[in-house]
PyMOL Python script that loads the backbone (N, CA, C, O; Angstrom):
from pymol import cmd

cmd.read_pdbstr("""\
ATOM      1  N   UNK A   1      -8.740   5.253  19.801  1.00  0.00           N
ATOM      2  CA  UNK A   1      -8.341   5.132  18.406  1.00  0.00           C
ATOM      3  C   UNK A   1      -7.621   5.209  17.407  1.00  0.00           C
ATOM      4  O   UNK A   1      -7.858   5.442  16.222  1.00  0.00           O
ATOM      5  N   UNK A   2      -6.013   4.829  18.414  1.00  0.00           N
ATOM      6  CA  UNK A   2      -4.827   4.083  17.777  1.00  0.00           C
ATOM      7  C   UNK A   2      -5.426   2.812  16.514  1.00  0.00           C
ATOM      8  O   UNK A   2      -4.613   2.516  15.639  1.00  0.00           O
ATOM      9  N   UNK A   3      -6.409   2.328  16.493  1.00  0.00           N
ATOM     10  CA  UNK A   3      -6.422   1.289  16.358  1.00  0.00           C
ATOM     11  C   UNK A   3      -6.984   1.438  14.313  1.00  0.00           C
ATOM     12  O   UNK A   3      -6.948   0.604  13.409  1.00  0.00           O
ATOM     13  N   UNK A   4      -7.517   3.154  14.355  1.00  0.00           N
ATOM     14  CA  UNK A   4      -7.883   3.005  13.408  1.00  0.00           C
ATOM     15  C   UNK A   4      -6.723   3.426  12.259  1.00  0.00           C
ATOM     16  O   UNK A   4      -6.771   3.570  11.037  1.00  0.00           O
ATOM     17  N   UNK A   5      -5.774   3.536  13.157  1.00  0.00           N
ATOM     18  CA  UNK A   5      -4.497   4.233  12.016  1.00  0.00           C
ATOM     19  C   UNK A   5      -4.682   2.766  10.933  1.00  0.00           C
ATOM     20  O   UNK A   5      -4.907   3.396   9.900  1.00  0.00           O
ATOM     21  N   UNK A   6      -4.722   1.664  10.604  1.00  0.00           N
ATOM     22  CA  UNK A   6      -4.553   0.625  10.021  1.00  0.00           C
ATOM     23  C   UNK A   6      -5.515   0.989   8.742  1.00  0.00           C
ATOM     24  O   UNK A   6      -5.185   1.477   7.661  1.00  0.00           O
ATOM     25  N   UNK A   7      -7.070   0.516   9.306  1.00  0.00           N
ATOM     26  CA  UNK A   7      -7.961   0.887   8.589  1.00  0.00           C
ATOM     27  C   UNK A   7      -8.014   2.398   7.428  1.00  0.00           C
ATOM     28  O   UNK A   7      -8.425   2.524   6.274  1.00  0.00           O
ATOM     29  N   UNK A   8      -7.362   3.399   8.446  1.00  0.00           N
ATOM     30  CA  UNK A   8      -7.545   4.800   7.485  1.00  0.00           C
ATOM     31  C   UNK A   8      -6.575   4.662   6.618  1.00  0.00           C
ATOM     32  O   UNK A   8      -6.874   4.997   5.472  1.00  0.00           O
ATOM     33  N   UNK A   9      -4.940   4.074   6.882  1.00  0.00           N
ATOM     34  CA  UNK A   9      -4.377   3.805   6.157  1.00  0.00           C
ATOM     35  C   UNK A   9      -4.687   3.033   4.661  1.00  0.00           C
ATOM     36  O   UNK A   9      -4.225   3.369   3.571  1.00  0.00           O
ATOM     37  N   UNK A  10      -5.621   1.884   4.950  1.00  0.00           N
ATOM     38  CA  UNK A  10      -6.019   1.158   3.968  1.00  0.00           C
ATOM     39  C   UNK A  10      -6.612   1.619   2.796  1.00  0.00           C
ATOM     40  O   UNK A  10      -6.149   1.569   1.656  1.00  0.00           O
ATOM     41  N   UNK A  11      -7.552   2.020   3.127  1.00  0.00           N
ATOM     42  CA  UNK A  11      -8.283   3.450   2.402  1.00  0.00           C
ATOM     43  C   UNK A  11      -7.894   3.927   1.938  1.00  0.00           C
ATOM     44  O   UNK A  11      -8.005   3.865   0.714  1.00  0.00           O
ATOM     45  N   UNK A  12      -6.791   5.164   2.825  1.00  0.00           N
ATOM     46  CA  UNK A  12      -5.703   5.928   1.876  1.00  0.00           C
ATOM     47  C   UNK A  12      -5.175   5.420   0.511  1.00  0.00           C
ATOM     48  O   UNK A  12      -5.151   5.766  -0.670  1.00  0.00           O
ATOM     49  N   UNK A  13      -4.871   4.675   1.105  1.00  0.00           N
ATOM     50  CA  UNK A  13      -3.970   3.515  -0.246  1.00  0.00           C
ATOM     51  C   UNK A  13      -4.807   3.585  -1.615  1.00  0.00           C
ATOM     52  O   UNK A  13      -4.720   4.289  -2.621  1.00  0.00           O
ATOM     53  N   UNK A  14      -5.943   2.194  -1.071  1.00  0.00           N
ATOM     54  CA  UNK A  14      -7.117   2.009  -1.662  1.00  0.00           C
ATOM     55  C   UNK A  14      -7.586   3.401  -3.124  1.00  0.00           C
ATOM     56  O   UNK A  14      -7.660   3.406  -4.352  1.00  0.00           O
ATOM     57  N   UNK A  15      -7.801   4.439  -1.929  1.00  0.00           N
ATOM     58  CA  UNK A  15      -8.504   5.729  -2.698  1.00  0.00           C
ATOM     59  C   UNK A  15      -7.178   6.331  -3.425  1.00  0.00           C
ATOM     60  O   UNK A  15      -7.282   6.908  -4.507  1.00  0.00           O
ATOM     61  N   UNK A  16      -6.485   6.239  -3.063  1.00  0.00           N
ATOM     62  CA  UNK A  16      -4.993   7.419  -4.063  1.00  0.00           C
ATOM     63  C   UNK A  16      -5.006   6.153  -5.037  1.00  0.00           C
ATOM     64  O   UNK A  16      -5.718   6.288  -6.032  1.00  0.00           O
ATOM     65  N   UNK A  17      -4.424   5.119  -4.918  1.00  0.00           N
ATOM     66  CA  UNK A  17      -4.480   3.866  -6.177  1.00  0.00           C
ATOM     67  C   UNK A  17      -4.739   4.368  -6.915  1.00  0.00           C
ATOM     68  O   UNK A  17      -4.060   4.856  -7.819  1.00  0.00           O
ATOM     69  N   UNK A  18      -6.656   4.394  -6.576  1.00  0.00           N
ATOM     70  CA  UNK A  18      -7.931   3.992  -7.556  1.00  0.00           C
ATOM     71  C   UNK A  18      -7.643   5.266  -8.217  1.00  0.00           C
ATOM     72  O   UNK A  18      -7.525   5.267  -9.442  1.00  0.00           O
ATOM     73  N   UNK A  19      -7.494   6.555  -7.425  1.00  0.00           N
ATOM     74  CA  UNK A  19      -7.385   7.469  -7.986  1.00  0.00           C
ATOM     75  C   UNK A  19      -6.486   7.623  -9.301  1.00  0.00           C
ATOM     76  O   UNK A  19      -6.888   7.949 -10.418  1.00  0.00           O
ATOM     77  N   UNK A  20      -5.282   7.338  -8.945  1.00  0.00           N
ATOM     78  CA  UNK A  20      -4.185   7.849  -9.732  1.00  0.00           C
ATOM     79  C   UNK A  20      -3.993   6.830 -11.420  1.00  0.00           C
ATOM     80  O   UNK A  20      -3.580   7.151 -12.534  1.00  0.00           O
ATOM     81  N   UNK A  21      -4.787   4.928 -10.561  1.00  0.00           N
ATOM     82  CA  UNK A  21      -5.111   4.612 -11.983  1.00  0.00           C
ATOM     83  C   UNK A  21      -5.538   5.004 -12.753  1.00  0.00           C
ATOM     84  O   UNK A  21      -5.011   4.651 -13.808  1.00  0.00           O
ATOM     85  N   UNK A  22      -6.938   6.136 -12.922  1.00  0.00           N
ATOM     86  CA  UNK A  22      -7.720   5.943 -13.692  1.00  0.00           C
ATOM     87  C   UNK A  22      -7.336   7.153 -14.690  1.00  0.00           C
ATOM     88  O   UNK A  22      -7.476   7.238 -15.910  1.00  0.00           O
ATOM     89  N   UNK A  23      -6.831   8.009 -13.801  1.00  0.00           N
ATOM     90  CA  UNK A  23      -5.701   9.007 -15.275  1.00  0.00           C
ATOM     91  C   UNK A  23      -4.394   8.379 -15.836  1.00  0.00           C
ATOM     92  O   UNK A  23      -3.532   8.954 -16.500  1.00  0.00           O
ATOM     93  N   UNK A  24      -4.425   7.050 -15.426  1.00  0.00           N
ATOM     94  CA  UNK A  24      -2.978   6.802 -16.318  1.00  0.00           C
ATOM     95  C   UNK A  24      -3.509   6.338 -18.006  1.00  0.00           C
ATOM     96  O   UNK A  24      -4.540   5.695 -18.203  1.00  0.00           O
ATOM     97  N   UNK A  25      -2.880   6.658 -18.758  1.00  0.00           N
ATOM     98  CA  UNK A  25      -2.735   6.769 -20.082  1.00  0.00           C
ATOM     99  C   UNK A  25      -2.529   5.203 -20.649  1.00  0.00           C
ATOM    100  O   UNK A  25      -3.306   4.592 -21.383  1.00  0.00           O
ATOM    101  N   UNK A  26      -1.275   4.737 -20.103  1.00  0.00           N
ATOM    102  CA  UNK A  26      -0.755   3.480 -20.455  1.00  0.00           C
ATOM    103  C   UNK A  26      -1.140   2.531 -19.578  1.00  0.00           C
ATOM    104  O   UNK A  26      -2.209   2.426 -18.976  1.00  0.00           O
ATOM    105  N   UNK A  27       0.053   1.684 -19.551  1.00  0.00           N
ATOM    106  CA  UNK A  27       0.028   0.135 -18.382  1.00  0.00           C
ATOM    107  C   UNK A  27      -0.366   1.189 -16.901  1.00  0.00           C
ATOM    108  O   UNK A  27      -0.078   2.300 -17.345  1.00  0.00           O
ATOM    109  N   UNK A  28      -0.808   1.396 -15.572  1.00  0.00           N
ATOM    110  CA  UNK A  28      -1.312   2.308 -15.086  1.00  0.00           C
ATOM    111  C   UNK A  28      -0.154   1.463 -14.168  1.00  0.00           C
ATOM    112  O   UNK A  28       0.599   2.247 -13.591  1.00  0.00           O
ATOM    113  N   UNK A  29       0.083   0.332 -13.964  1.00  0.00           N
ATOM    114  CA  UNK A  29       1.282  -0.393 -13.147  1.00  0.00           C
ATOM    115  C   UNK A  29       2.812   0.039 -13.470  1.00  0.00           C
ATOM    116  O   UNK A  29       3.560   0.332 -12.537  1.00  0.00           O
ATOM    117  N   UNK A  30       3.236   0.070 -14.748  1.00  0.00           N
ATOM    118  CA  UNK A  30       4.353   1.221 -14.850  1.00  0.00           C
ATOM    119  C   UNK A  30       4.628   2.650 -14.842  1.00  0.00           C
ATOM    120  O   UNK A  30       5.789   3.059 -14.875  1.00  0.00           O
ATOM    121  N   UNK A  31       3.278   3.706 -14.784  1.00  0.00           N
ATOM    122  CA  UNK A  31       3.525   5.114 -14.417  1.00  0.00           C
ATOM    123  C   UNK A  31       3.340   5.129 -13.867  1.00  0.00           C
ATOM    124  O   UNK A  31       3.395   6.307 -13.513  1.00  0.00           O
ATOM    125  N   UNK A  32       2.748   4.123 -12.577  1.00  0.00           N
ATOM    126  CA  UNK A  32       2.125   5.155 -11.284  1.00  0.00           C
ATOM    127  C   UNK A  32       3.872   4.688 -10.810  1.00  0.00           C
ATOM    128  O   UNK A  32       4.571   3.745 -11.181  1.00  0.00           O
ATOM    129  N   UNK A  33       4.075   5.551 -10.075  1.00  0.00           N
ATOM    130  CA  UNK A  33       4.995   5.435  -8.830  1.00  0.00           C
ATOM    131  C   UNK A  33       4.876   4.738  -7.829  1.00  0.00           C
ATOM    132  O   UNK A  33       5.646   5.001  -6.906  1.00  0.00           O
ATOM    133  N   UNK A  34       3.888   3.612  -7.638  1.00  0.00           N
ATOM    134  CA  UNK A  34       3.624   3.154  -5.947  1.00  0.00           C
ATOM    135  C   UNK A  34       5.035   3.073  -5.538  1.00  0.00           C
ATOM    136  O   UNK A  34       5.103   4.221  -5.098  1.00  0.00           O
ATOM    137  N   UNK A  35       6.557   2.456  -5.291  1.00  0.00           N
ATOM    138  CA  UNK A  35       7.115   3.049  -4.473  1.00  0.00           C
ATOM    139  C   UNK A  35       6.828   4.903  -3.859  1.00  0.00           C
ATOM    140  O   UNK A  35       6.616   5.534  -2.824  1.00  0.00           O
ATOM    141  N   UNK A  36       6.959   5.045  -4.912  1.00  0.00           N
ATOM    142  CA  UNK A  36       7.180   6.284  -3.177  1.00  0.00           C
ATOM    143  C   UNK A  36       5.509   6.967  -3.152  1.00  0.00           C
ATOM    144  O   UNK A  36       5.115   7.645  -2.203  1.00  0.00           O
ATOM    145  N   UNK A  37       4.941   6.756  -3.952  1.00  0.00           N
ATOM    146  CA  UNK A  37       3.173   6.392  -3.441  1.00  0.00           C
ATOM    147  C   UNK A  37       3.372   6.164  -1.745  1.00  0.00           C
ATOM    148  O   UNK A  37       3.315   7.004  -0.847  1.00  0.00           O
ATOM    149  N   UNK A  38       3.554   5.119  -1.699  1.00  0.00           N
ATOM    150  CA  UNK A  38       3.493   4.259  -0.688  1.00  0.00           C
ATOM    151  C   UNK A  38       4.449   4.573   0.792  1.00  0.00           C
ATOM    152  O   UNK A  38       4.080   4.440   1.959  1.00  0.00           O
ATOM    153  N   UNK A  39       6.119   5.142   0.133  1.00  0.00           N
ATOM    154  CA  UNK A  39       6.737   6.206   1.089  1.00  0.00           C
ATOM    155  C   UNK A  39       5.728   6.655   1.633  1.00  0.00           C
ATOM    156  O   UNK A  39       5.267   6.491   2.763  1.00  0.00           O
ATOM    157  N   UNK A  40       5.303   7.404   0.519  1.00  0.00           N
ATOM    158  CA  UNK A  40       4.716   9.424   1.026  1.00  0.00           C
ATOM    159  C   UNK A  40       3.712   8.616   1.910  1.00  0.00           C
ATOM    160  O   UNK A  40       4.101   8.845   3.055  1.00  0.00           O
ATOM    161  N   UNK A  41       2.258   7.513   2.007  1.00  0.00           N
ATOM    162  CA  UNK A  41       1.803   7.075   2.595  1.00  0.00           C
ATOM    163  C   UNK A  41       1.867   6.421   4.279  1.00  0.00           C
ATOM    164  O   UNK A  41       1.043   6.267   5.181  1.00  0.00           O
ATOM    165  N   UNK A  42       3.511   6.124   4.071  1.00  0.00           N
ATOM    166  CA  UNK A  42       3.328   5.722   5.146  1.00  0.00           C
ATOM    167  C   UNK A  42       4.524   6.521   6.039  1.00  0.00           C
ATOM    168  O   UNK A  42       4.909   6.194   7.162  1.00  0.00           O
ATOM    169  N   UNK A  43       5.002   7.655   5.227  1.00  0.00           N
ATOM    170  CA  UNK A  43       5.257   8.597   6.232  1.00  0.00           C
ATOM    171  C   UNK A  43       4.436   9.020   7.116  1.00  0.00           C
ATOM    172  O   UNK A  43       4.444   8.911   8.342  1.00  0.00           O
ATOM    173  N   UNK A  44       3.434   9.712   6.115  1.00  0.00           N
ATOM    174  CA  UNK A  44       2.073  10.467   6.606  1.00  0.00           C
ATOM    175  C   UNK A  44       1.342   9.795   7.900  1.00  0.00           C
ATOM    176  O   UNK A  44       0.788  10.591   8.658  1.00  0.00           O
ATOM    177  N   UNK A  45       1.305   8.896   8.112  1.00  0.00           N
ATOM    178  CA  UNK A  45       0.956   8.218   8.967  1.00  0.00           C
ATOM    179  C   UNK A  45       1.082   6.755   9.670  1.00  0.00           C
ATOM    180  O   UNK A  45       0.533   5.744  10.107  1.00  0.00           O
ATOM    181  N   UNK A  46       2.338   7.542   9.394  1.00  0.00           N
ATOM    182  CA  UNK A  46       3.615   6.739  11.323  1.00  0.00           C
ATOM    183  C   UNK A  46       3.253   5.432  11.047  1.00  0.00           C
ATOM    184  O   UNK A  46       2.507   5.004  11.927  1.00  0.00           O
ATOM    185  N   UNK A  47       3.528   4.482  10.014  1.00  0.00           N
ATOM    186  CA  UNK A  47       3.158   3.148  10.080  1.00  0.00           C
ATOM    187  C   UNK A  47       4.769   2.487   9.341  1.00  0.00           C
ATOM    188  O   UNK A  47       5.299   2.671   8.245  1.00  0.00           O
ATOM    189  N   UNK A  48       5.179   1.636  10.607  1.00  0.00           N
ATOM    190  CA  UNK A  48       6.200   0.776  10.289  1.00  0.00           C
ATOM    191  C   UNK A  48       6.321  -0.167   8.879  1.00  0.00           C
ATOM    192  O   UNK A  48       7.341  -0.663   8.399  1.00  0.00           O
ATOM    193  N   UNK A  49       5.266  -0.223   8.507  1.00  0.00           N
ATOM    194  CA  UNK A  49       5.486  -1.142   6.986  1.00  0.00           C
ATOM    195  C   UNK A  49       3.266  -1.697   6.451  1.00  0.00           C
ATOM    196  O   UNK A  49       2.261  -2.015   7.086  1.00  0.00           O
ATOM    197  N   UNK A  50       3.546  -1.537   5.352  1.00  0.00           N
ATOM    198  CA  UNK A  50       2.304  -1.794   4.615  1.00  0.00           C
ATOM    199  C   UNK A  50       2.222  -3.189   3.218  1.00  0.00           C
ATOM    200  O   UNK A  50       3.263  -3.470   2.625  1.00  0.00           O
ATOM    201  N   UNK A  51       1.244  -3.727   2.959  1.00  0.00           N
ATOM    202  CA  UNK A  51       1.031  -4.869   2.101  1.00  0.00           C
ATOM    203  C   UNK A  51       0.118  -4.248   0.804  1.00  0.00           C
ATOM    204  O   UNK A  51      -1.067  -3.999   1.028  1.00  0.00           O
ATOM    205  N   UNK A  52       0.665  -4.005  -0.528  1.00  0.00           N
ATOM    206  CA  UNK A  52      -0.029  -3.343  -1.468  1.00  0.00           C
ATOM    207  C   UNK A  52      -0.742  -4.098  -2.998  1.00  0.00           C
ATOM    208  O   UNK A  52       0.116  -4.648  -3.689  1.00  0.00           O
ATOM    209  N   UNK A  53      -1.393  -4.127  -3.248  1.00  0.00           N
ATOM    210  CA  UNK A  53      -1.768  -4.839  -4.052  1.00  0.00           C
ATOM    211  C   UNK A  53      -3.029  -4.282  -5.164  1.00  0.00           C
ATOM    212  O   UNK A  53      -4.099  -3.832  -4.754  1.00  0.00           O
ATOM    213  N   UNK A  54      -2.631  -4.423  -6.792  1.00  0.00           N
ATOM    214  CA  UNK A  54      -3.477  -3.402  -8.102  1.00  0.00           C
ATOM    215  C   UNK A  54      -4.442  -4.572  -8.494  1.00  0.00           C
ATOM    216  O   UNK A  54      -3.977  -5.646  -8.875  1.00  0.00           O
ATOM    217  N   UNK A  55      -5.658  -4.375  -8.407  1.00  0.00           N
ATOM    218  CA  UNK A  55      -6.231  -5.291  -8.813  1.00  0.00           C
ATOM    219  C   UNK A  55      -6.849  -4.619  -9.911  1.00  0.00           C
ATOM    220  O   UNK A  55      -7.395  -3.521  -9.802  1.00  0.00           O
ATOM    221  N   UNK A  56      -6.747  -5.408 -11.179  1.00  0.00           N
ATOM    222  CA  UNK A  56      -7.200  -4.806 -13.034  1.00  0.00           C
ATOM    223  C   UNK A  56      -7.732  -5.091 -13.294  1.00  0.00           C
ATOM    224  O   UNK A  56      -7.560  -4.684 -14.443  1.00  0.00           O
ATOM    225  N   UNK A  57      -8.790  -5.771 -13.360  1.00  0.00           N
ATOM    226  CA  UNK A  57      -9.961  -6.328 -14.262  1.00  0.00           C
ATOM    227  C   UNK A  57     -10.025  -7.583 -13.814  1.00  0.00           C
ATOM    228  O   UNK A  57     -10.196  -8.615 -14.464  1.00  0.00           O
ATOM    229  N   UNK A  58      -9.847  -7.406 -12.423  1.00  0.00           N
ATOM    230  CA  UNK A  58     -10.376  -8.622 -11.979  1.00  0.00           C
ATOM    231  C   UNK A  58      -9.231  -9.567 -11.498  1.00  0.00           C
ATOM    232  O   UNK A  58      -9.171 -10.486 -10.682  1.00  0.00           O
ATOM    233  N   UNK A  59      -7.885  -8.642 -12.783  1.00  0.00           N
ATOM    234  CA  UNK A  59      -6.077  -9.693 -11.930  1.00  0.00           C
ATOM    235  C   UNK A  59      -5.646  -8.906 -11.568  1.00  0.00           C
ATOM    236  O   UNK A  59      -5.666  -7.746 -11.980  1.00  0.00           O
ATOM    237  N   UNK A  60      -4.920  -9.558 -10.303  1.00  0.00           N
ATOM    238  CA  UNK A  60      -3.733  -9.062  -9.730  1.00  0.00           C
ATOM    239  C   UNK A  60      -2.654  -8.647 -10.174  1.00  0.00           C
ATOM    240  O   UNK A  60      -1.664  -9.369 -10.288  1.00  0.00           O
ATOM    241  N   UNK A  61      -2.707  -6.863 -10.633  1.00  0.00           N
ATOM    242  CA  UNK A  61      -1.243  -7.445 -11.666  1.00  0.00           C
ATOM    243  C   UNK A  61       0.034  -6.731 -10.806  1.00  0.00           C
ATOM    244  O   UNK A  61       1.145  -6.443 -11.251  1.00  0.00           O
ATOM    245  N   UNK A  62      -0.632  -6.484  -9.039  1.00  0.00           N
ATOM    246  CA  UNK A  62       1.061  -5.467  -8.476  1.00  0.00           C
ATOM    247  C   UNK A  62       1.051  -6.105  -7.506  1.00  0.00           C
ATOM    248  O   UNK A  62      -0.095  -6.486  -7.266  1.00  0.00           O
ATOM    249  N   UNK A  63       1.961  -6.524  -6.597  1.00  0.00           N
ATOM    250  CA  UNK A  63       1.900  -7.236  -5.520  1.00  0.00           C
ATOM    251  C   UNK A  63       2.934  -7.086  -4.740  1.00  0.00           C
ATOM    252  O   UNK A  63       3.728  -7.885  -5.238  1.00  0.00           O
ATOM    253  N   UNK A  64       3.686  -6.394  -3.475  1.00  0.00           N
ATOM    254  CA  UNK A  64       4.255  -5.958  -2.508  1.00  0.00           C
ATOM    255  C   UNK A  64       4.167  -5.497  -1.727  1.00  0.00           C
ATOM    256  O   UNK A  64       3.252  -4.763  -1.355  1.00  0.00           O
ATOM    257  N   UNK A  65       5.557  -5.928  -0.991  1.00  0.00           N
ATOM    258  CA  UNK A  65       5.200  -5.645   0.682  1.00  0.00           C
ATOM    259  C   UNK A  65       5.737  -4.183   0.737  1.00  0.00           C
ATOM    260  O   UNK A  65       5.919  -3.523  -0.286  1.00  0.00           O
ATOM    261  N   UNK A  66       5.989  -3.701   2.039  1.00  0.00           N
ATOM    262  CA  UNK A  66       7.017  -2.813   2.234  1.00  0.00           C
ATOM    263  C   UNK A  66       7.538  -2.238   3.651  1.00  0.00           C
ATOM    264  O   UNK A  66       6.583  -1.895   4.348  1.00  0.00           O
ATOM    265  N   UNK A  67       8.697  -2.053   4.220  1.00  0.00           N
ATOM    266  CA  UNK A  67       8.739  -1.794   5.850  1.00  0.00           C
ATOM    267  C   UNK A  67       8.416  -3.161   6.115  1.00  0.00           C
ATOM    268  O   UNK A  67       8.151  -4.069   5.327  1.00  0.00           O
ATOM    269  N   UNK A  68       8.502  -3.144   7.704  1.00  0.00           N
ATOM    270  CA  UNK A  68       8.354  -3.903   8.835  1.00  0.00           C
ATOM    271  C   UNK A  68       7.508  -4.297   9.332  1.00  0.00           C
ATOM    272  O   UNK A  68       6.721  -3.421   9.692  1.00  0.00           O
ATOM    273  N   UNK A  69       7.022  -6.034   9.740  1.00  0.00           N
ATOM    274  CA  UNK A  69       5.671  -5.876  10.516  1.00  0.00           C
ATOM    275  C   UNK A  69       5.749  -4.922  11.604  1.00  0.00           C
ATOM    276  O   UNK A  69       4.916  -4.057  11.875  1.00  0.00           O
ATOM    277  N   UNK A  70       6.755  -5.152  12.153  1.00  0.00           N
ATOM    278  CA  UNK A  70       6.880  -4.243  13.718  1.00  0.00           C
ATOM    279  C   UNK A  70       8.098  -3.305  13.909  1.00  0.00           C
ATOM    280  O   UNK A  70       9.291  -3.559  13.740  1.00  0.00           O
ATOM    281  N   UNK A  71       7.605  -2.361  14.233  1.00  0.00           N
ATOM    282  CA  UNK A  71       8.960  -1.422  15.201  1.00  0.00           C
ATOM    283  C   UNK A  71      10.041  -2.452  16.006  1.00  0.00           C
ATOM    284  O   UNK A  71       9.970  -3.235  16.953  1.00  0.00           O
ATOM    285  N   UNK A  72      11.056  -1.995  15.087  1.00  0.00           N
ATOM    286  CA  UNK A  72      12.011  -2.715  15.696  1.00  0.00           C
ATOM    287  C   UNK A  72      12.449  -4.147  16.054  1.00  0.00           C
ATOM    288  O   UNK A  72      13.254  -4.523  16.905  1.00  0.00           O
ATOM    289  N   UNK A  73      11.673  -4.871  15.143  1.00  0.00           N
ATOM    290  CA  UNK A  73      11.434  -5.968  15.039  1.00  0.00           C
ATOM    291  C   UNK A  73      11.960  -6.654  13.199  1.00  0.00           C
ATOM    292  O   UNK A  73      11.212  -6.470  12.239  1.00  0.00           O
ATOM    293  N   UNK A  74      13.324  -7.408  13.064  1.00  0.00           N
ATOM    294  CA  UNK A  74      13.407  -7.552  12.173  1.00  0.00           C
ATOM    295  C   UNK A  74      12.326  -8.026  10.594  1.00  0.00           C
ATOM    296  O   UNK A  74      12.721  -7.919   9.433  1.00  0.00           O
ATOM    297  N   UNK A  75      11.155  -8.460  10.969  1.00  0.00           N
ATOM    298  CA  UNK A  75      10.294  -9.204   9.670  1.00  0.00           C
ATOM    299  C   UNK A  75      10.051  -8.352   8.597  1.00  0.00           C
ATOM    300  O   UNK A  75       9.859  -7.433   9.393  1.00  0.00           O
ATOM    301  N   UNK A  76       9.909  -7.898   7.684  1.00  0.00           N
ATOM    302  CA  UNK A  76       9.413  -7.591   6.529  1.00  0.00           C
ATOM    303  C   UNK A  76       7.986  -7.634   6.354  1.00  0.00           C
ATOM    304  O   UNK A  76       7.266  -8.285   7.112  1.00  0.00           O
ATOM    305  N   UNK A  77       7.579  -7.010   5.448  1.00  0.00           N
ATOM    306  CA  UNK A  77       5.916  -7.220   5.134  1.00  0.00           C
ATOM    307  C   UNK A  77       6.568  -7.694   3.988  1.00  0.00           C
ATOM    308  O   UNK A  77       7.706  -7.439   3.597  1.00  0.00           O
ATOM    309  N   UNK A  78       5.363  -8.704   3.302  1.00  0.00           N
ATOM    310  CA  UNK A  78       5.702  -9.139   1.685  1.00  0.00           C
ATOM    311  C   UNK A  78       3.967  -8.950   1.401  1.00  0.00           C
ATOM    312  O   UNK A  78       3.049  -8.493   2.082  1.00  0.00           O
ATOM    313  N   UNK A  79       4.052  -9.503   0.149  1.00  0.00           N
ATOM    314  CA  UNK A  79       2.790  -9.787  -0.435  1.00  0.00           C
ATOM    315  C   UNK A  79       2.441  -9.968   0.253  1.00  0.00           C
ATOM    316  O   UNK A  79       2.021  -8.912   0.727  1.00  0.00           O
ATOM    317  N   UNK A  80       2.109 -11.181   1.198  1.00  0.00           N
ATOM    318  CA  UNK A  80       0.665 -12.267   1.819  1.00  0.00           C
ATOM    319  C   UNK A  80       0.896 -11.644   3.384  1.00  0.00           C
ATOM    320  O   UNK A  80       0.422 -12.313   4.302  1.00  0.00           O
ATOM    321  N   UNK A  81       1.497 -10.583   3.664  1.00  0.00           N
ATOM    322  CA  UNK A  81       1.690 -10.224   5.044  1.00  0.00           C
ATOM    323  C   UNK A  81       0.321  -9.800   5.385  1.00  0.00           C
ATOM    324  O   UNK A  81      -0.196  -8.830   4.831  1.00  0.00           O
ATOM    325  N   UNK A  82      -0.569 -10.843   6.720  1.00  0.00           N
ATOM    326  CA  UNK A  82      -1.984 -10.302   6.872  1.00  0.00           C
ATOM    327  C   UNK A  82      -1.849  -9.187   8.037  1.00  0.00           C
ATOM    328  O   UNK A  82      -0.749  -9.144   8.588  1.00  0.00           O
ATOM    329  N   UNK A  83      -2.696  -8.414   8.412  1.00  0.00           N
ATOM    330  CA  UNK A  83      -2.699  -7.149   9.107  1.00  0.00           C
ATOM    331  C   UNK A  83      -4.061  -7.269   9.850  1.00  0.00           C
ATOM    332  O   UNK A  83      -5.042  -7.893   9.447  1.00  0.00           O
ATOM    333  N   UNK A  84      -3.977  -6.739  10.718  1.00  0.00           N
ATOM    334  CA  UNK A  84      -5.152  -6.898  11.582  1.00  0.00           C
ATOM    335  C   UNK A  84      -6.025  -5.730  11.677  1.00  0.00           C
ATOM    336  O   UNK A  84      -5.693  -4.740  12.329  1.00  0.00           O
ATOM    337  N   UNK A  85      -7.147  -5.817  11.039  1.00  0.00           N
ATOM    338  CA  UNK A  85      -7.700  -4.330  10.720  1.00  0.00           C
ATOM    339  C   UNK A  85      -9.616  -4.911  10.168  1.00  0.00           C
ATOM    340  O   UNK A  85     -10.442  -4.066   9.824  1.00  0.00           O
TER     341      UNK A  85
END
""", "prot")
cmd.dss("prot")
cmd.show_as("cartoon", "prot")
cmd.util.cbc("prot")
cmd.orient("prot")
C-alpha cells in the first residue's frame, strides 16, 4: 500500500488545483497560492517532493518542482522530474 501514496498525492493535487481554478475570478495561477497549497499537500501526504503543472485551455501556464527527489539526498525536484506512478 505504500506505493499508492505518490498516486494519491497526484490525484489530490489535480483535484485541488482543478477545484480552486474553477472559482478563480481573474488569473487563476496568480490568484492561487500554489506554493502554500503544495507545501500543505506535501505535509499531509508525507512526501519529500512533487512536481506541479497547471494547464489551462490546452496550454501549460505554470510548472514548478518542490522539495527533493529522495529523503536525505540533495537532488531537488524540478518541473521535469519523472516519478514512478
